[in-house]
C-alpha beads as a LAMMPS data file, in Angstrom:
LAMMPS data file: protein, C-alpha beads

181 atoms
180 bonds

1 atom types
1 bond types

-500.0 500.0 xlo xhi
-500.0 500.0 ylo yhi
-500.0 500.0 zlo zhi

Masses

1 110.0

Atoms # bond

1 1 1 -5.839 11.160 5.815
2 1 1 -4.375 9.696 8.952
3 1 1 -0.875 8.529 9.797
4 1 1 -0.375 5.955 12.530
5 1 1 3.236 5.479 13.616
6 1 1 4.088 2.071 15.085
7 1 1 0.925 0.453 13.675
8 1 1 3.117 -2.639 13.378
9 1 1 5.754 -3.604 15.912
10 1 1 9.344 -4.103 14.788
11 1 1 8.874 -7.891 14.995
12 1 1 5.654 -7.769 12.933
13 1 1 7.495 -5.703 10.299
14 1 1 10.408 -8.173 10.227
15 1 1 8.034 -11.149 9.912
16 1 1 6.177 -9.696 6.909
17 1 1 9.385 -8.373 5.374
18 1 1 10.898 -11.881 5.583
19 1 1 7.810 -13.319 3.892
20 1 1 8.032 -10.717 1.112
21 1 1 11.742 -11.444 0.564
22 1 1 11.005 -15.191 0.407
23 1 1 8.329 -14.532 -2.235
24 1 1 10.801 -12.419 -4.197
25 1 1 13.466 -15.136 -4.039
26 1 1 10.878 -17.698 -5.200
27 1 1 10.074 -15.398 -8.166
28 1 1 6.454 -14.999 -6.998
29 1 1 6.339 -11.196 -7.358
30 1 1 4.874 -9.845 -10.606
31 1 1 5.368 -6.512 -12.330
32 1 1 2.556 -4.201 -11.304
33 1 1 0.314 -2.740 -13.947
34 1 1 -2.251 0.002 -14.242
35 1 1 -5.962 -0.456 -14.844
36 1 1 -7.972 -3.583 -14.141
37 1 1 -9.394 -6.567 -15.957
38 1 1 -8.896 -6.416 -19.708
39 1 1 -7.562 -2.845 -19.346
40 1 1 -4.628 -3.962 -17.139
41 1 1 -1.230 -3.230 -18.673
42 1 1 2.353 -2.767 -17.502
43 1 1 3.543 0.781 -18.220
44 1 1 7.213 1.246 -17.285
45 1 1 6.941 5.039 -17.543
46 1 1 4.127 5.079 -14.917
47 1 1 5.311 2.630 -12.243
48 1 1 8.097 0.190 -11.501
49 1 1 7.047 -1.896 -8.518
50 1 1 6.499 -5.629 -8.116
51 1 1 3.501 -7.040 -6.249
52 1 1 1.992 -10.170 -4.756
53 1 1 -1.787 -10.136 -4.246
54 1 1 -2.952 -11.364 -0.839
55 1 1 -5.917 -13.604 -0.137
56 1 1 -7.471 -12.885 3.257
57 1 1 -8.622 -16.498 3.594
58 1 1 -5.264 -18.096 2.782
59 1 1 -2.709 -15.637 4.083
60 1 1 0.660 -16.455 5.595
61 1 1 0.968 -16.483 9.394
62 1 1 2.986 -13.231 9.293
63 1 1 0.039 -11.455 7.612
64 1 1 -2.629 -12.407 10.161
65 1 1 -1.898 -9.358 12.399
66 1 1 -2.283 -7.090 9.372
67 1 1 -5.724 -8.388 8.438
68 1 1 -6.862 -8.452 12.062
69 1 1 -5.827 -4.815 12.607
70 1 1 -7.223 -3.675 9.269
71 1 1 -10.568 -5.267 10.107
72 1 1 -10.713 -3.153 13.266
73 1 1 -9.979 -0.047 11.179
74 1 1 -12.683 -1.014 8.666
75 1 1 -15.232 -1.299 11.467
76 1 1 -14.179 2.026 12.981
77 1 1 -14.333 3.812 9.611
78 1 1 -17.858 2.478 9.105
79 1 1 -18.881 3.432 12.635
80 1 1 -17.423 6.948 12.421
81 1 1 -17.984 7.891 8.777
82 1 1 -20.765 5.556 7.521
83 1 1 -18.640 4.464 4.539
84 1 1 -20.288 1.054 4.208
85 1 1 -16.916 -0.634 3.677
86 1 1 -17.386 -4.364 3.113
87 1 1 -13.906 -5.814 2.710
88 1 1 -10.242 -5.140 1.995
89 1 1 -8.047 -6.141 -0.917
90 1 1 -4.290 -5.902 -0.510
91 1 1 -0.933 -6.783 -1.983
92 1 1 2.662 -6.850 -0.900
93 1 1 4.749 -4.349 -2.854
94 1 1 8.449 -4.131 -3.573
95 1 1 9.884 -1.029 -5.202
96 1 1 13.440 -1.919 -6.273
97 1 1 16.083 0.788 -6.368
98 1 1 15.111 3.313 -9.063
99 1 1 11.391 2.450 -9.008
100 1 1 8.589 4.998 -8.628
101 1 1 4.867 5.411 -9.219
102 1 1 3.803 8.603 -10.979
103 1 1 0.842 10.654 -9.812
104 1 1 -2.390 8.660 -9.834
105 1 1 -5.625 7.928 -7.994
106 1 1 -6.413 4.483 -6.583
107 1 1 -9.958 4.581 -7.952
108 1 1 -10.205 2.865 -11.323
109 1 1 -11.833 4.877 -14.091
110 1 1 -14.534 2.280 -14.669
111 1 1 -16.495 1.021 -11.679
112 1 1 -14.037 1.278 -8.801
113 1 1 -15.279 0.186 -5.394
114 1 1 -12.184 1.504 -3.591
115 1 1 -13.021 4.127 -0.978
116 1 1 -10.077 4.225 1.443
117 1 1 -6.432 3.367 0.677
118 1 1 -3.870 2.215 3.225
119 1 1 -0.099 1.751 2.999
120 1 1 1.923 -0.006 5.699
121 1 1 5.701 0.373 5.430
122 1 1 7.989 -2.609 6.006
123 1 1 11.549 -1.257 5.840
124 1 1 13.313 -1.641 9.193
125 1 1 15.634 1.282 8.512
126 1 1 14.931 4.257 6.282
127 1 1 16.566 7.640 5.898
128 1 1 15.318 10.670 3.998
129 1 1 18.145 10.216 1.448
130 1 1 16.621 6.809 0.538
131 1 1 13.735 8.537 -1.296
132 1 1 10.569 6.513 -1.909
133 1 1 8.285 8.994 -0.160
134 1 1 4.547 8.906 -0.775
135 1 1 3.315 12.399 -1.638
136 1 1 -0.407 12.864 -1.139
137 1 1 -2.214 15.799 -2.831
138 1 1 -4.788 17.132 -0.391
139 1 1 -8.089 18.725 -1.354
140 1 1 -7.037 22.107 0.077
141 1 1 -4.226 22.400 -2.495
142 1 1 -1.405 21.357 -0.164
143 1 1 0.465 18.071 -0.087
144 1 1 1.664 15.670 2.583
145 1 1 4.985 13.840 2.214
146 1 1 5.226 10.520 4.066
147 1 1 8.587 8.863 4.662
148 1 1 8.270 5.040 4.439
149 1 1 9.364 4.228 7.990
150 1 1 8.917 0.748 9.450
151 1 1 5.521 0.057 10.976
152 1 1 3.972 3.357 9.839
153 1 1 0.488 3.219 8.310
154 1 1 -1.053 5.960 6.200
155 1 1 -4.764 5.863 5.411
156 1 1 -6.368 8.235 2.883
157 1 1 -9.381 8.588 0.618
158 1 1 -8.762 6.566 -2.539
159 1 1 -9.791 9.348 -4.931
160 1 1 -6.925 11.604 -3.779
161 1 1 -4.037 11.957 -6.208
162 1 1 -0.679 10.717 -4.944
163 1 1 2.691 9.457 -6.116
164 1 1 5.718 7.533 -4.914
165 1 1 9.037 9.289 -5.450
166 1 1 12.008 7.407 -6.891
167 1 1 13.480 5.064 -4.326
168 1 1 17.235 4.790 -3.895
169 1 1 17.033 1.350 -2.271
170 1 1 14.437 -1.422 -2.069
171 1 1 11.189 -0.148 -0.520
172 1 1 8.669 -2.654 0.863
173 1 1 5.047 -2.220 1.912
174 1 1 1.585 -3.678 2.108
175 1 1 -0.883 -1.643 0.097
176 1 1 -4.560 -2.180 0.751
177 1 1 -7.916 -0.725 -0.179
178 1 1 -11.185 -0.776 1.729
179 1 1 -14.016 -1.385 -0.723
180 1 1 -17.775 -0.987 -0.884
181 1 1 -19.823 -3.772 -2.464

Bonds

1 1 1 2
2 1 2 3
3 1 3 4
4 1 4 5
5 1 5 6
6 1 6 7
7 1 7 8
8 1 8 9
9 1 9 10
10 1 10 11
11 1 11 12
12 1 12 13
13 1 13 14
14 1 14 15
15 1 15 16
16 1 16 17
17 1 17 18
18 1 18 19
19 1 19 20
20 1 20 21
21 1 21 22
22 1 22 23
23 1 23 24
24 1 24 25
25 1 25 26
26 1 26 27
27 1 27 28
28 1 28 29
29 1 29 30
30 1 30 31
31 1 31 32
32 1 32 33
33 1 33 34
34 1 34 35
35 1 35 36
36 1 36 37
37 1 37 38
38 1 38 39
39 1 39 40
40 1 40 41
41 1 41 42
42 1 42 43
43 1 43 44
44 1 44 45
45 1 45 46
46 1 46 47
47 1 47 48
48 1 48 49
49 1 49 50
50 1 50 51
51 1 51 52
52 1 52 53
53 1 53 54
54 1 54 55
55 1 55 56
56 1 56 57
57 1 57 58
58 1 58 59
59 1 59 60
60 1 60 61
61 1 61 62
62 1 62 63
63 1 63 64
64 1 64 65
65 1 65 66
66 1 66 67
67 1 67 68
68 1 68 69
69 1 69 70
70 1 70 71
71 1 71 72
72 1 72 73
73 1 73 74
74 1 74 75
75 1 75 76
76 1 76 77
77 1 77 78
78 1 78 79
79 1 79 80
80 1 80 81
81 1 81 82
82 1 82 83
83 1 83 84
84 1 84 85
85 1 85 86
86 1 86 87
87 1 87 88
88 1 88 89
89 1 89 90
90 1 90 91
91 1 91 92
92 1 92 93
93 1 93 94
94 1 94 95
95 1 95 96
96 1 96 97
97 1 97 98
98 1 98 99
99 1 99 100
100 1 100 101
101 1 101 102
102 1 102 103
103 1 103 104
104 1 104 105
105 1 105 106
106 1 106 107
107 1 107 108
108 1 108 109
109 1 109 110
110 1 110 111
111 1 111 112
112 1 112 113
113 1 113 114
114 1 114 115
115 1 115 116
116 1 116 117
117 1 117 118
118 1 118 119
119 1 119 120
120 1 120 121
121 1 121 122
122 1 122 123
123 1 123 124
124 1 124 125
125 1 125 126
126 1 126 127
127 1 127 128
128 1 128 129
129 1 129 130
130 1 130 131
131 1 131 132
132 1 132 133
133 1 133 134
134 1 134 135
135 1 135 136
136 1 136 137
137 1 137 138
138 1 138 139
139 1 139 140
140 1 140 141
141 1 141 142
142 1 142 143
143 1 143 144
144 1 144 145
145 1 145 146
146 1 146 147
147 1 147 148
148 1 148 149
149 1 149 150
150 1 150 151
151 1 151 152
152 1 152 153
153 1 153 154
154 1 154 155
155 1 155 156
156 1 156 157
157 1 157 158
158 1 158 159
159 1 159 160
160 1 160 161
161 1 161 162
162 1 162 163
163 1 163 164
164 1 164 165
165 1 165 166
166 1 166 167
167 1 167 168
168 1 168 169
169 1 169 170
170 1 170 171
171 1 171 172
172 1 172 173
173 1 173 174
174 1 174 175
175 1 175 176
176 1 176 177
177 1 177 178
178 1 178 179
179 1 179 180
180 1 180 181
């Protein structure tokens, strides 16, 4: 895994956060589910976030820096680790107060192409008492707790188990996955 503080500037965070809030006010966010395709279902006991899937070809002006920077990361991951990553899929995520996501892997059980996961945090202020930490289970038996601070990006292998602790206020992010064809 890697953590990059200040991956997004304060203004970039505010721009995307404003877009996410506008989508929420326009009732464009949907309850997130688990699984994919015909196996997709909303399970309240597993997760409680709301999402808006992003289209790289038709994204909002505020999202252009995200896709530009993520493309540079994709190229560097391929250059350094020979992953053969072809593209990224991503969504905006809003965890309202009380929401969480129990321990899971980002690789779907049937035919997942996800190799590397990435979470970019969009809250301009966050304190440890606000909860909402991502806890990543590492292969050596330890874990890494990541506080969702504005502009911070965490990148990790998609097969690693992780969870999002209960949030005590709205928590916003962009979650993306680098995929192989």
